[in-house]
C-alpha positions in Angstrom: -29.8 -14.8 -10.1 -28.9 -11.2 -9.5 -26.0 -10.2 -7.5 -23.5 -12.9 -8.6 -19.8 -12.3 -7.7 -18.3 -11.5 -11.1 -14.8 -10.6 -9.7 -13.6 -14.2 -10.3 -13.8 -13.4 -14.0 -11.4 -10.3 -13.8 -7.6 -10.8 -14.0 -5.3 -9.6 -11.2 -4.6 -5.9 -11.7 -8.0 -5.1 -12.9 -11.3 -4.3 -10.9 -14.9 -4.6 -11.7 -16.2 -1.3 -12.9 -19.7 -2.5 -13.5 -21.9 -5.1 -15.2 -24.4 -5.0 -18.0 -27.0 -7.7 -17.6 -29.6 -9.1 -20.1 -32.5 -10.5 -18.2 -35.1 -12.6 -19.9 -38.9 -12.2 -19.4 -38.8 -14.7 -16.3 -36.3 -12.4 -14.6 -33.4 -14.9 -15.2 -30.0 -13.7 -16.3 -29.6 -14.5 -19.9 -26.3 -12.9 -20.5 -24.0 -10.6 -18.5 -21.0 -8.5 -19.6 -18.5 -7.6 -16.9 -16.9 -4.2 -17.3 -13.5 -3.6 -15.9 -10.9 -1.0 -15.4 -7.3 -1.0 -14.4 -6.8 -1.3 -10.7 -3.7 1.1 -10.6 -2.9 0.4 -6.8 -2.9 -3.4 -7.5 -0.9 -3.0 -10.7 1.7 -0.9 -8.8 1.9 -3.8 -6.2 2.4 -6.4 -9.0 5.2 -4.2 -10.5 6.9 -3.9 -7.1 6.7 -7.7 -6.6 8.1 -8.3 -10.0 11.0 -5.9 -9.4 11.8 -7.5 -6.1 11.8 -10.9 -7.7 14.0 -9.8 -10.6 16.5 -8.3 -8.2 16.9 -11.5 -6.0 19.5 -13.0 -8.3 21.5 -9.8 -8.9 24.8 -10.2 -7.0 25.4 -7.5 -4.4 28.8 -5.8 -4.7 30.7 -4.1 -2.0 30.8 -0.3 -2.4 33.9 1.2 -4.0 35.4 4.1 -2.2 36.1 7.2 -4.1 39.5 8.8 -4.8 41.4 10.3 -1.9 42.3 13.4 -3.9 39.8 15.2 -6.1 39.8 18.3 -8.4 36.7 20.0 -7.4 35.5 21.5 -10.7 35.8 18.2 -12.5 33.2 15.4 -12.8 34.2 12.3 -14.7 31.4 10.9 -17.0 31.4 7.4 -18.2 29.1 7.1 -21.1 27.8 3.7 -21.9 26.4 3.6 -25.4 25.0 0.8 -27.5 27.8 -1.8 -27.2 25.7 -4.5 -28.8 25.0 -6.6 -25.7 23.1 -9.6 -26.9 24.3 -9.3 -30.5 25.5 -12.5 -32.2 27.7 -12.6 -35.3 30.0 -15.1 -36.8 33.2 -14.3 -38.7 32.2 -16.1 -41.8 29.1 -13.7 -42.3 30.5 -10.4 -40.8 34.2 -10.4 -40.7 34.5 -11.1 -37.0 32.9 -13.1 -34.1 30.7 -11.4 -31.5 28.6 -12.6 -28.6 27.7 -11.7 -25.1 31.0 -12.9 -23.6 32.9 -10.7 -26.1 30.6 -7.7 -25.4 31.1 -8.3 -21.6 34.8 -8.4 -21.9 34.9 -5.3 -24.0 32.7 -3.5 -21.5 34.9 -4.5 -18.5 38.1 -3.7 -20.3 36.8 -0.3 -21.4 35.8 0.6 -17.7 39.0 -0.7 -16.3 40.9 1.5 -18.8 38.7 4.6 -18.4 38.8 4.4 -14.5 42.6 4.0 -14.6 43.2 6.9 -16.9 40.6 9.4 -15.6 41.6 12.6 -13.7 41.2 12.5 -10.0 
């Protein structure tokens, strides 16, 4: 029959743009193609839900106050480059061990040093 709800065949984040229908001689639907397009509003909502979900397990830290004395023309820049977070290496193959814990320690040690030695 004509007028079937085809939206159930469309994944979340997409919308029905139209249908193409092959009708036999008796007027019955022989085949139907569902044409879709991105539902940009719904995809944005899905992304917002994903971001909110991903942020639920991130620990919230107390804000850190800035220095009491500053030198106005200066702005400290702490550049974080590729410090190989996620890289795994063993000493037998590469000369030294490396893993996430080592990367995290290097990262924290560097920031501690950089913050202590930066100008006001």
